mmCIF entry with sequence, helices, sheets and N, C-alpha, C, O atoms, coordinates in Angstrom:
data_MODEL
# 
_entry.id   MODEL 
# 
_entity.id                         1 
_entity.type                       polymer 
_entity.pdbx_number_of_molecules   1 
# 
_entity_poly.entity_id                      1 
_entity_poly.type                           'polypeptide(L)' 
_entity_poly.nstd_linkage                   no 
_entity_poly.nstd_monomer                   no 
_entity_poly.pdbx_seq_one_letter_code       MHCRLARDYETKPEHSESMIRIAAISTLTKRATNETTSTRRDA 
_entity_poly.pdbx_seq_one_letter_code_can   MHCRLARDYETKPEHSESMIRIAAISTLTKRATNETTSTRRDA 
_entity_poly.pdbx_strand_id                 A 
# 
loop_
_entity_poly_seq.entity_id 
_entity_poly_seq.num 
_entity_poly_seq.mon_id 
_entity_poly_seq.hetero 
1 1  MET n 
1 2  HIS n 
1 3  CYS n 
1 4  ARG n 
1 5  LEU n 
1 6  ALA n 
1 7  ARG n 
1 8  ASP n 
1 9  TYR n 
1 10 GLU n 
1 11 THR n 
1 12 LYS n 
1 13 PRO n 
1 14 GLU n 
1 15 HIS n 
1 16 SER n 
1 17 GLU n 
1 18 SER n 
1 19 MET n 
1 20 ILE n 
1 21 ARG n 
1 22 ILE n 
1 23 ALA n 
1 24 ALA n 
1 25 ILE n 
1 26 SER n 
1 27 THR n 
1 28 LEU n 
1 29 THR n 
1 30 LYS n 
1 31 ARG n 
1 32 ALA n 
1 33 THR n 
1 34 ASN n 
1 35 GLU n 
1 36 THR n 
1 37 THR n 
1 38 SER n 
1 39 THR n 
1 40 ARG n 
1 41 ARG n 
1 42 ASP n 
1 43 ALA n 
# 
_struct_asym.id          A 
_struct_asym.entity_id   1 
# 
loop_
_struct_conf.conf_type_id 
_struct_conf.id 
_struct_conf.pdbx_PDB_helix_id 
_struct_conf.beg_label_comp_id 
_struct_conf.beg_label_asym_id 
_struct_conf.beg_label_seq_id 
_struct_conf.pdbx_beg_PDB_ins_code 
_struct_conf.end_label_comp_id 
_struct_conf.end_label_asym_id 
_struct_conf.end_label_seq_id 
_struct_conf.pdbx_end_PDB_ins_code 
_struct_conf.beg_auth_comp_id 
_struct_conf.beg_auth_asym_id 
_struct_conf.beg_auth_seq_id 
_struct_conf.end_auth_comp_id 
_struct_conf.end_auth_asym_id 
_struct_conf.end_auth_seq_id 
_struct_conf.pdbx_PDB_helix_class 
_struct_conf.details 
_struct_conf.pdbx_PDB_helix_length 
HELX_P HELX_P1 AA1 HIS A 2  ? ALA A 6  ? HIS A 2  ALA A 6  5 ? 5  
HELX_P HELX_P2 AA2 PRO A 13 ? ALA A 32 ? PRO A 13 ALA A 32 1 ? 20 
# 
_struct_conf_type.id          HELX_P 
_struct_conf_type.criteria    ? 
_struct_conf_type.reference   ? 
# 
loop_
_atom_site.group_PDB 
_atom_site.id 
_atom_site.type_symbol 
_atom_site.label_atom_id 
_atom_site.label_alt_id 
_atom_site.label_comp_id 
_atom_site.label_asym_id 
_atom_site.label_entity_id 
_atom_site.label_seq_id 
_atom_site.pdbx_PDB_ins_code 
_atom_site.Cartn_x 
_atom_site.Cartn_y 
_atom_site.Cartn_z 
_atom_site.occupancy 
_atom_site.B_iso_or_equiv 
_atom_site.pdbx_formal_charge 
_atom_site.auth_seq_id 
_atom_site.auth_comp_id 
_atom_site.auth_asym_id 
_atom_site.auth_atom_id 
_atom_site.pdbx_PDB_model_num 
ATOM 1   N N  . MET A 1 1  ? 51.119 49.635 35.303 1.00 0.00 ? 1  MET A N  1 
ATOM 2   C CA . MET A 1 1  ? 52.216 48.663 34.917 1.00 0.00 ? 1  MET A CA 1 
ATOM 3   C C  . MET A 1 1  ? 53.420 49.108 35.780 1.00 0.00 ? 1  MET A C  1 
ATOM 4   O O  . MET A 1 1  ? 54.039 48.273 36.439 1.00 0.00 ? 1  MET A O  1 
ATOM 5   N N  . HIS A 1 2  ? 53.731 50.323 35.780 1.00 0.00 ? 2  HIS A N  1 
ATOM 6   C CA . HIS A 1 2  ? 54.995 50.788 36.413 1.00 0.00 ? 2  HIS A CA 1 
ATOM 7   C C  . HIS A 1 2  ? 54.986 50.523 37.942 1.00 0.00 ? 2  HIS A C  1 
ATOM 8   O O  . HIS A 1 2  ? 56.029 50.289 38.552 1.00 0.00 ? 2  HIS A O  1 
ATOM 9   N N  . CYS A 1 3  ? 53.853 50.565 38.494 1.00 0.00 ? 3  CYS A N  1 
ATOM 10  C CA . CYS A 1 3  ? 53.779 50.109 39.911 1.00 0.00 ? 3  CYS A CA 1 
ATOM 11  C C  . CYS A 1 3  ? 54.229 48.775 40.236 1.00 0.00 ? 3  CYS A C  1 
ATOM 12  O O  . CYS A 1 3  ? 54.679 48.478 41.343 1.00 0.00 ? 3  CYS A O  1 
ATOM 13  N N  . ARG A 1 4  ? 54.096 47.900 39.180 1.00 0.00 ? 4  ARG A N  1 
ATOM 14  C CA . ARG A 1 4  ? 54.471 46.570 39.365 1.00 0.00 ? 4  ARG A CA 1 
ATOM 15  C C  . ARG A 1 4  ? 56.028 46.447 39.547 1.00 0.00 ? 4  ARG A C  1 
ATOM 16  O O  . ARG A 1 4  ? 56.535 45.452 40.066 1.00 0.00 ? 4  ARG A O  1 
ATOM 17  N N  . LEU A 1 5  ? 56.711 47.456 39.114 1.00 0.00 ? 5  LEU A N  1 
ATOM 18  C CA . LEU A 1 5  ? 58.250 47.491 39.155 1.00 0.00 ? 5  LEU A CA 1 
ATOM 19  C C  . LEU A 1 5  ? 58.701 47.842 40.559 1.00 0.00 ? 5  LEU A C  1 
ATOM 20  O O  . LEU A 1 5  ? 59.899 47.833 40.841 1.00 0.00 ? 5  LEU A O  1 
ATOM 21  N N  . ALA A 1 6  ? 57.757 48.154 41.451 1.00 0.00 ? 6  ALA A N  1 
ATOM 22  C CA . ALA A 1 6  ? 58.211 48.738 42.814 1.00 0.00 ? 6  ALA A CA 1 
ATOM 23  C C  . ALA A 1 6  ? 58.621 47.621 43.581 1.00 0.00 ? 6  ALA A C  1 
ATOM 24  O O  . ALA A 1 6  ? 59.510 47.767 44.420 1.00 0.00 ? 6  ALA A O  1 
ATOM 25  N N  . ARG A 1 7  ? 58.041 46.438 43.382 1.00 0.00 ? 7  ARG A N  1 
ATOM 26  C CA . ARG A 1 7  ? 58.517 45.180 44.065 1.00 0.00 ? 7  ARG A CA 1 
ATOM 27  C C  . ARG A 1 7  ? 58.994 44.161 43.138 1.00 0.00 ? 7  ARG A C  1 
ATOM 28  O O  . ARG A 1 7  ? 58.656 44.193 41.955 1.00 0.00 ? 7  ARG A O  1 
ATOM 29  N N  . ASP A 1 8  ? 59.760 43.259 43.608 1.00 0.00 ? 8  ASP A N  1 
ATOM 30  C CA . ASP A 1 8  ? 60.237 42.161 42.746 1.00 0.00 ? 8  ASP A CA 1 
ATOM 31  C C  . ASP A 1 8  ? 59.460 40.960 42.989 1.00 0.00 ? 8  ASP A C  1 
ATOM 32  O O  . ASP A 1 8  ? 59.796 40.160 43.863 1.00 0.00 ? 8  ASP A O  1 
ATOM 33  N N  . TYR A 1 9  ? 58.404 40.790 42.235 1.00 0.00 ? 9  TYR A N  1 
ATOM 34  C CA . TYR A 1 9  ? 57.495 39.635 42.408 1.00 0.00 ? 9  TYR A CA 1 
ATOM 35  C C  . TYR A 1 9  ? 57.913 38.387 41.447 1.00 0.00 ? 9  TYR A C  1 
ATOM 36  O O  . TYR A 1 9  ? 57.469 37.250 41.608 1.00 0.00 ? 9  TYR A O  1 
ATOM 37  N N  . GLU A 1 10 ? 58.707 38.713 40.561 1.00 0.00 ? 10 GLU A N  1 
ATOM 38  C CA . GLU A 1 10 ? 59.212 37.746 39.515 1.00 0.00 ? 10 GLU A CA 1 
ATOM 39  C C  . GLU A 1 10 ? 60.216 36.759 40.160 1.00 0.00 ? 10 GLU A C  1 
ATOM 40  O O  . GLU A 1 10 ? 61.061 37.116 40.981 1.00 0.00 ? 10 GLU A O  1 
ATOM 41  N N  . THR A 1 11 ? 60.059 35.523 39.733 1.00 0.00 ? 11 THR A N  1 
ATOM 42  C CA . THR A 1 11 ? 61.014 34.537 40.275 1.00 0.00 ? 11 THR A CA 1 
ATOM 43  C C  . THR A 1 11 ? 62.203 34.345 39.178 1.00 0.00 ? 11 THR A C  1 
ATOM 44  O O  . THR A 1 11 ? 63.288 33.874 39.519 1.00 0.00 ? 11 THR A O  1 
ATOM 45  N N  . LYS A 1 12 ? 61.946 34.715 37.927 1.00 0.00 ? 12 LYS A N  1 
ATOM 46  C CA . LYS A 1 12 ? 63.069 34.538 36.926 1.00 0.00 ? 12 LYS A CA 1 
ATOM 47  C C  . LYS A 1 12 ? 63.567 35.974 36.574 1.00 0.00 ? 12 LYS A C  1 
ATOM 48  O O  . LYS A 1 12 ? 62.790 36.856 36.205 1.00 0.00 ? 12 LYS A O  1 
ATOM 49  N N  . PRO A 1 13 ? 64.817 36.141 36.702 1.00 0.00 ? 13 PRO A N  1 
ATOM 50  C CA . PRO A 1 13 ? 65.435 37.379 36.354 1.00 0.00 ? 13 PRO A CA 1 
ATOM 51  C C  . PRO A 1 13 ? 65.112 37.892 34.913 1.00 0.00 ? 13 PRO A C  1 
ATOM 52  O O  . PRO A 1 13 ? 65.047 39.102 34.693 1.00 0.00 ? 13 PRO A O  1 
ATOM 53  N N  . GLU A 1 14 ? 64.924 37.019 33.996 1.00 0.00 ? 14 GLU A N  1 
ATOM 54  C CA . GLU A 1 14 ? 64.632 37.299 32.564 1.00 0.00 ? 14 GLU A CA 1 
ATOM 55  C C  . GLU A 1 14 ? 63.215 38.072 32.540 1.00 0.00 ? 14 GLU A C  1 
ATOM 56  O O  . GLU A 1 14 ? 63.006 39.102 31.900 1.00 0.00 ? 14 GLU A O  1 
ATOM 57  N N  . HIS A 1 15 ? 62.395 37.477 33.251 1.00 0.00 ? 15 HIS A N  1 
ATOM 58  C CA . HIS A 1 15 ? 60.957 38.179 33.265 1.00 0.00 ? 15 HIS A CA 1 
ATOM 59  C C  . HIS A 1 15 ? 61.038 39.561 33.865 1.00 0.00 ? 15 HIS A C  1 
ATOM 60  O O  . HIS A 1 15 ? 60.366 40.455 33.351 1.00 0.00 ? 15 HIS A O  1 
ATOM 61  N N  . SER A 1 16 ? 61.753 39.795 34.842 1.00 0.00 ? 16 SER A N  1 
ATOM 62  C CA . SER A 1 16 ? 61.952 41.148 35.591 1.00 0.00 ? 16 SER A CA 1 
ATOM 63  C C  . SER A 1 16 ? 62.550 42.136 34.499 1.00 0.00 ? 16 SER A C  1 
ATOM 64  O O  . SER A 1 16 ? 62.076 43.252 34.287 1.00 0.00 ? 16 SER A O  1 
ATOM 65  N N  . GLU A 1 17 ? 63.677 41.587 33.810 1.00 0.00 ? 17 GLU A N  1 
ATOM 66  C CA . GLU A 1 17 ? 64.309 42.385 32.795 1.00 0.00 ? 17 GLU A CA 1 
ATOM 67  C C  . GLU A 1 17 ? 63.288 42.794 31.744 1.00 0.00 ? 17 GLU A C  1 
ATOM 68  O O  . GLU A 1 17 ? 63.252 43.938 31.292 1.00 0.00 ? 17 GLU A O  1 
ATOM 69  N N  . SER A 1 18 ? 62.522 41.897 31.398 1.00 0.00 ? 18 SER A N  1 
ATOM 70  C CA . SER A 1 18 ? 61.490 42.197 30.213 1.00 0.00 ? 18 SER A CA 1 
ATOM 71  C C  . SER A 1 18 ? 60.532 43.146 30.650 1.00 0.00 ? 18 SER A C  1 
ATOM 72  O O  . SER A 1 18 ? 60.108 43.991 29.860 1.00 0.00 ? 18 SER A O  1 
ATOM 73  N N  . MET A 1 19 ? 60.115 43.092 31.919 1.00 0.00 ? 19 MET A N  1 
ATOM 74  C CA . MET A 1 19 ? 59.063 44.124 32.500 1.00 0.00 ? 19 MET A CA 1 
ATOM 75  C C  . MET A 1 19 ? 59.709 45.501 32.549 1.00 0.00 ? 19 MET A C  1 
ATOM 76  O O  . MET A 1 19 ? 59.022 46.493 32.305 1.00 0.00 ? 19 MET A O  1 
ATOM 77  N N  . ILE A 1 20 ? 60.934 45.600 32.836 1.00 0.00 ? 20 ILE A N  1 
ATOM 78  C CA . ILE A 1 20 ? 61.617 46.782 32.904 1.00 0.00 ? 20 ILE A CA 1 
ATOM 79  C C  . ILE A 1 20 ? 61.816 47.461 31.489 1.00 0.00 ? 20 ILE A C  1 
ATOM 80  O O  . ILE A 1 20 ? 61.692 48.671 31.300 1.00 0.00 ? 20 ILE A O  1 
ATOM 81  N N  . ARG A 1 21 ? 62.123 46.579 30.569 1.00 0.00 ? 21 ARG A N  1 
ATOM 82  C CA . ARG A 1 21 ? 62.284 47.038 29.216 1.00 0.00 ? 21 ARG A CA 1 
ATOM 83  C C  . ARG A 1 21 ? 60.935 47.623 28.623 1.00 0.00 ? 21 ARG A C  1 
ATOM 84  O O  . ARG A 1 21 ? 60.868 48.663 27.968 1.00 0.00 ? 21 ARG A O  1 
ATOM 85  N N  . ILE A 1 22 ? 59.862 46.791 28.955 1.00 0.00 ? 22 ILE A N  1 
ATOM 86  C CA . ILE A 1 22 ? 58.529 47.164 28.420 1.00 0.00 ? 22 ILE A CA 1 
ATOM 87  C C  . ILE A 1 22 ? 58.186 48.452 29.091 1.00 0.00 ? 22 ILE A C  1 
ATOM 88  O O  . ILE A 1 22 ? 57.636 49.296 28.384 1.00 0.00 ? 22 ILE A O  1 
ATOM 89  N N  . ALA A 1 23 ? 58.432 48.757 30.409 1.00 0.00 ? 23 ALA A N  1 
ATOM 90  C CA . ALA A 1 23 ? 58.072 49.979 31.060 1.00 0.00 ? 23 ALA A CA 1 
ATOM 91  C C  . ALA A 1 23 ? 58.906 51.097 30.446 1.00 0.00 ? 23 ALA A C  1 
ATOM 92  O O  . ALA A 1 23 ? 58.387 52.173 30.148 1.00 0.00 ? 23 ALA A O  1 
ATOM 93  N N  . ALA A 1 24 ? 60.162 50.850 30.262 1.00 0.00 ? 24 ALA A N  1 
ATOM 94  C CA . ALA A 1 24 ? 61.039 51.976 29.566 1.00 0.00 ? 24 ALA A CA 1 
ATOM 95  C C  . ALA A 1 24 ? 60.563 52.362 28.144 1.00 0.00 ? 24 ALA A C  1 
ATOM 96  O O  . ALA A 1 24 ? 60.468 53.535 27.785 1.00 0.00 ? 24 ALA A O  1 
ATOM 97  N N  . ILE A 1 25 ? 60.266 51.292 27.349 1.00 0.00 ? 25 ILE A N  1 
ATOM 98  C CA . ILE A 1 25 ? 59.660 51.585 25.984 1.00 0.00 ? 25 ILE A CA 1 
ATOM 99  C C  . ILE A 1 25 ? 58.388 52.325 26.116 1.00 0.00 ? 25 ILE A C  1 
ATOM 100 O O  . ILE A 1 25 ? 58.161 53.277 25.369 1.00 0.00 ? 25 ILE A O  1 
ATOM 101 N N  . SER A 1 26 ? 57.539 51.946 27.022 1.00 0.00 ? 26 SER A N  1 
ATOM 102 C CA . SER A 1 26 ? 56.233 52.669 27.097 1.00 0.00 ? 26 SER A CA 1 
ATOM 103 C C  . SER A 1 26 ? 56.470 54.202 27.490 1.00 0.00 ? 26 SER A C  1 
ATOM 104 O O  . SER A 1 26 ? 55.884 55.111 26.903 1.00 0.00 ? 26 SER A O  1 
ATOM 105 N N  . THR A 1 27 ? 57.328 54.400 28.475 1.00 0.00 ? 27 THR A N  1 
ATOM 106 C CA . THR A 1 27 ? 57.613 55.746 28.950 1.00 0.00 ? 27 THR A CA 1 
ATOM 107 C C  . THR A 1 27 ? 58.204 56.567 27.770 1.00 0.00 ? 27 THR A C  1 
ATOM 108 O O  . THR A 1 27 ? 57.745 57.666 27.458 1.00 0.00 ? 27 THR A O  1 
ATOM 109 N N  . LEU A 1 28 ? 59.204 55.999 27.158 1.00 0.00 ? 28 LEU A N  1 
ATOM 110 C CA . LEU A 1 28 ? 59.831 56.764 26.049 1.00 0.00 ? 28 LEU A CA 1 
ATOM 111 C C  . LEU A 1 28 ? 58.829 57.098 24.907 1.00 0.00 ? 28 LEU A C  1 
ATOM 112 O O  . LEU A 1 28 ? 58.855 58.174 24.309 1.00 0.00 ? 28 LEU A O  1 
ATOM 113 N N  . THR A 1 29 ? 58.008 56.174 24.666 1.00 0.00 ? 29 THR A N  1 
ATOM 114 C CA . THR A 1 29 ? 57.054 56.287 23.604 1.00 0.00 ? 29 THR A CA 1 
ATOM 115 C C  . THR A 1 29 ? 56.004 57.457 23.966 1.00 0.00 ? 29 THR A C  1 
ATOM 116 O O  . THR A 1 29 ? 55.630 58.228 23.083 1.00 0.00 ? 29 THR A O  1 
ATOM 117 N N  . LYS A 1 30 ? 55.586 57.554 25.165 1.00 0.00 ? 30 LYS A N  1 
ATOM 118 C CA . LYS A 1 30 ? 54.692 58.532 25.673 1.00 0.00 ? 30 LYS A CA 1 
ATOM 119 C C  . LYS A 1 30 ? 55.321 59.875 25.655 1.00 0.00 ? 30 LYS A C  1 
ATOM 120 O O  . LYS A 1 30 ? 54.668 60.887 25.402 1.00 0.00 ? 30 LYS A O  1 
ATOM 121 N N  . ARG A 1 31 ? 56.633 59.886 25.934 1.00 0.00 ? 31 ARG A N  1 
ATOM 122 C CA . ARG A 1 31 ? 57.387 61.130 25.991 1.00 0.00 ? 31 ARG A CA 1 
ATOM 123 C C  . ARG A 1 31 ? 57.544 61.718 24.445 1.00 0.00 ? 31 ARG A C  1 
ATOM 124 O O  . ARG A 1 31 ? 57.368 62.900 24.148 1.00 0.00 ? 31 ARG A O  1 
ATOM 125 N N  . ALA A 1 32 ? 57.891 60.719 23.569 1.00 0.00 ? 32 ALA A N  1 
ATOM 126 C CA . ALA A 1 32 ? 58.007 61.123 22.254 1.00 0.00 ? 32 ALA A CA 1 
ATOM 127 C C  . ALA A 1 32 ? 56.725 61.589 21.520 1.00 0.00 ? 32 ALA A C  1 
ATOM 128 O O  . ALA A 1 32 ? 56.767 62.374 20.572 1.00 0.00 ? 32 ALA A O  1 
ATOM 129 N N  . THR A 1 33 ? 55.589 61.060 22.014 1.00 0.00 ? 33 THR A N  1 
ATOM 130 C CA . THR A 1 33 ? 54.307 61.540 21.425 1.00 0.00 ? 33 THR A CA 1 
ATOM 131 C C  . THR A 1 33 ? 53.582 62.476 22.136 1.00 0.00 ? 33 THR A C  1 
ATOM 132 O O  . THR A 1 33 ? 52.451 62.823 21.796 1.00 0.00 ? 33 THR A O  1 
ATOM 133 N N  . ASN A 1 34 ? 54.237 62.959 23.225 1.00 0.00 ? 34 ASN A N  1 
ATOM 134 C CA . ASN A 1 34 ? 53.593 63.998 24.057 1.00 0.00 ? 34 ASN A CA 1 
ATOM 135 C C  . ASN A 1 34 ? 52.275 63.616 24.693 1.00 0.00 ? 34 ASN A C  1 
ATOM 136 O O  . ASN A 1 34 ? 51.415 64.446 24.988 1.00 0.00 ? 34 ASN A O  1 
ATOM 137 N N  . GLU A 1 35 ? 52.165 62.305 24.890 1.00 0.00 ? 35 GLU A N  1 
ATOM 138 C CA . GLU A 1 35 ? 50.907 61.697 25.474 1.00 0.00 ? 35 GLU A CA 1 
ATOM 139 C C  . GLU A 1 35 ? 50.988 61.935 27.016 1.00 0.00 ? 35 GLU A C  1 
ATOM 140 O O  . GLU A 1 35 ? 52.018 61.736 27.658 1.00 0.00 ? 35 GLU A O  1 
ATOM 141 N N  . THR A 1 36 ? 49.817 62.376 27.553 1.00 0.00 ? 36 THR A N  1 
ATOM 142 C CA . THR A 1 36 ? 49.808 62.674 28.959 1.00 0.00 ? 36 THR A CA 1 
ATOM 143 C C  . THR A 1 36 ? 49.215 61.371 29.535 1.00 0.00 ? 36 THR A C  1 
ATOM 144 O O  . THR A 1 36 ? 48.393 60.699 28.912 1.00 0.00 ? 36 THR A O  1 
ATOM 145 N N  . THR A 1 37 ? 49.671 61.060 30.736 1.00 0.00 ? 37 THR A N  1 
ATOM 146 C CA . THR A 1 37 ? 49.177 59.938 31.454 1.00 0.00 ? 37 THR A CA 1 
ATOM 147 C C  . THR A 1 37 ? 48.532 60.424 32.691 1.00 0.00 ? 37 THR A C  1 
ATOM 148 O O  . THR A 1 37 ? 49.002 61.405 33.267 1.00 0.00 ? 37 THR A O  1 
ATOM 149 N N  . SER A 1 38 ? 47.431 59.775 33.166 1.00 0.00 ? 38 SER A N  1 
ATOM 150 C CA . SER A 1 38 ? 46.823 60.077 34.426 1.00 0.00 ? 38 SER A CA 1 
ATOM 151 C C  . SER A 1 38 ? 47.669 59.429 35.476 1.00 0.00 ? 38 SER A C  1 
ATOM 152 O O  . SER A 1 38 ? 48.140 58.303 35.315 1.00 0.00 ? 38 SER A O  1 
ATOM 153 N N  . THR A 1 39 ? 47.874 60.206 36.642 1.00 0.00 ? 39 THR A N  1 
ATOM 154 C CA . THR A 1 39 ? 48.631 59.716 37.684 1.00 0.00 ? 39 THR A CA 1 
ATOM 155 C C  . THR A 1 39 ? 47.717 59.628 38.947 1.00 0.00 ? 39 THR A C  1 
ATOM 156 O O  . THR A 1 39 ? 46.578 60.088 38.873 1.00 0.00 ? 39 THR A O  1 
ATOM 157 N N  . ARG A 1 40 ? 48.147 59.084 40.048 1.00 0.00 ? 40 ARG A N  1 
ATOM 158 C CA . ARG A 1 40 ? 47.350 59.012 41.206 1.00 0.00 ? 40 ARG A CA 1 
ATOM 159 C C  . ARG A 1 40 ? 46.984 60.417 41.680 1.00 0.00 ? 40 ARG A C  1 
ATOM 160 O O  . ARG A 1 40 ? 45.878 60.571 42.198 1.00 0.00 ? 40 ARG A O  1 
ATOM 161 N N  . ARG A 1 41 ? 47.748 61.374 41.559 1.00 0.00 ? 41 ARG A N  1 
ATOM 162 C CA . ARG A 1 41 ? 47.591 62.802 42.069 1.00 0.00 ? 41 ARG A CA 1 
ATOM 163 C C  . ARG A 1 41 ? 46.415 63.394 41.045 1.00 0.00 ? 41 ARG A C  1 
ATOM 164 O O  . ARG A 1 41 ? 45.562 64.165 41.483 1.00 0.00 ? 41 ARG A O  1 
ATOM 165 N N  . ASP A 1 42 ? 46.431 63.038 39.855 1.00 0.00 ? 42 ASP A N  1 
ATOM 166 C CA . ASP A 1 42 ? 45.342 63.584 38.960 1.00 0.00 ? 42 ASP A CA 1 
ATOM 167 C C  . ASP A 1 42 ? 43.929 63.035 39.296 1.00 0.00 ? 42 ASP A C  1 
ATOM 168 O O  . ASP A 1 42 ? 42.929 63.697 39.018 1.00 0.00 ? 42 ASP A O  1 
ATOM 169 N N  . ALA A 1 43 ? 43.858 61.884 39.865 1.00 0.00 ? 43 ALA A N  1 
ATOM 170 C CA . ALA A 1 43 ? 42.544 61.418 40.174 1.00 0.00 ? 43 ALA A CA 1 
ATOM 171 C C  . ALA A 1 43 ? 41.789 61.948 41.318 1.00 0.00 ? 43 ALA A C  1 
ATOM 172 O O  . ALA A 1 43 ? 40.658 61.527 41.559 1.00 0.00 ? 43 ALA A O  1 
# 
């Protein structure tokens, strides 16, 4: 999901803002729960 934020594909600014908020919430939740995520380097 976060790779999607690397480019601005959205035509509506509200949708881009929502995607950024969702990504931030996801990141903070994973940090708070110490959940590890697989990255491209791990694969």
